[in-house]
C-alpha positions in Angstrom: -19.1 -2.8 3.9 -17.7 -2.4 7.5 -14.7 -4.6 6.6 -14.0 -2.4 3.5 -13.9 0.7 5.7 -11.7 -1.1 8.2 -9.3 -2.0 5.4 -9.3 1.5 4.0 -8.7 3.0 7.5 -5.7 0.6 8.1 -4.2 1.1 4.6 -4.5 4.9 4.6 -3.4 5.1 8.3 -0.4 2.9 7.8 0.7 4.7 4.7 0.3 8.1 6.4 2.5 6.8 9.3 5.2 5.9 6.8 4.9 9.3 5.2 5.3 10.9 8.6 8.4 8.8 9.2 9.8 10.1 6.0 9.4 13.6 7.2 11.1 12.7 10.5 14.0 11.0 8.7 14.4 14.1 6.5 14.4 16.4 9.6 16.7 14.3 11.8 18.9 12.4 9.4 18.8 14.5 6.2 17.5 11.6 4.1 15.1 12.9 1.4 11.6 11.4 1.3 10.6 9.3 -1.7 9.6 11.2 -4.8 6.2 9.7 -5.8 6.1 12.0 -8.8 8.5 9.5 -10.5 6.0 6.7 -9.8 3.3 8.9 -11.3 5.4 9.6 -14.3 6.0 5.8 -14.8 2.3 5.1 -14.5 1.4 8.0 -16.8 3.8 6.6 -19.4 2.1 3.2 -19.2 -1.0 4.8 -20.6 1.0 5.5 -23.8 2.4 2.0 -24.0 5.9 2.7 -22.5 6.5 0.3 -19.6 10.4 0.4 -19.4 12.7 3.4 -19.1 16.5 3.6 -18.9 16.0 6.5 -16.5 12.5 7.5 -15.4 14.0 10.9 -14.2 15.2 11.5 -17.8 11.8 10.6 -19.3 9.5 13.4 -20.3 7.3 14.8 -17.5 3.6 14.0 -17.6 0.6 16.1 -16.5 -0.4 15.4 -12.9 2.4 12.9 -12.3 2.7 14.0 -8.7 -1.0 13.5 -8.0 -0.9 10.1 -9.9 2.1 9.0 -7.8 0.6 9.9 -4.5 -2.8 8.3 -5.3 -0.9 5.1 -6.4 1.1 5.2 -3.2 -2.0 5.3 -1.0 -3.8 2.7 -3.2 -0.8 0.3 -2.9 -0.8 0.8 0.9 -4.5 0.0 1.0 -4.0 -3.1 -1.2 -1.3 -4.3 1.3 -3.7 -3.8 4.2 -6.4 -5.8 2.3 -3.8 -8.6 1.8 -2.7 -8.5 5.4 -6.3 -8.7 6.7 -7.1 -11.4 4.2 -4.2 -13.5 5.5 -5.2 -12.8 9.1 -8.9 -13.8 8.5 -7.9 -17.0 6.8 -5.4 -17.8 9.6 -8.0 -17.1 12.3 -10.6 -19.2 10.6 -8.3 -22.2 10.3 -7.3 -21.8 13.9 -10.9 -21.7 14.9 -11.7 -24.9 13.0 -8.8 -26.6 14.7 -10.1 -25.4 18.1 -13.6 -26.7 17.3 -12.2 -30.0 16.3 -10.3 -30.3 19.6 -13.4 -29.7 21.7 -14.9 -32.8 23.4 -18.3 -34.0 22.2 -21.3 -32.8 24.2 -23.2 -36.0 23.6 
């Protein structure tokens, strides 16, 4: 349970940092932040069996598409954090096994 909280903290925190960076980019450079409403629209259309669009912006708007998009954005960030931590743990375990193998016998 502790590891799941750690993964959620890392995923949500890292995603929030990228969102803050988007605000800074808009302020300093005039680059608009991503529109996660389009992601929500795409996901909402999937529930009705439509997976491909010529232009998602031209597709019909869906109810709560902005909410769906933002939730998906943070869930994807958390999934990436879980993947990263999974890779780190596996790497650390294999390094630890190698270290144990290199230790001299105590007998």
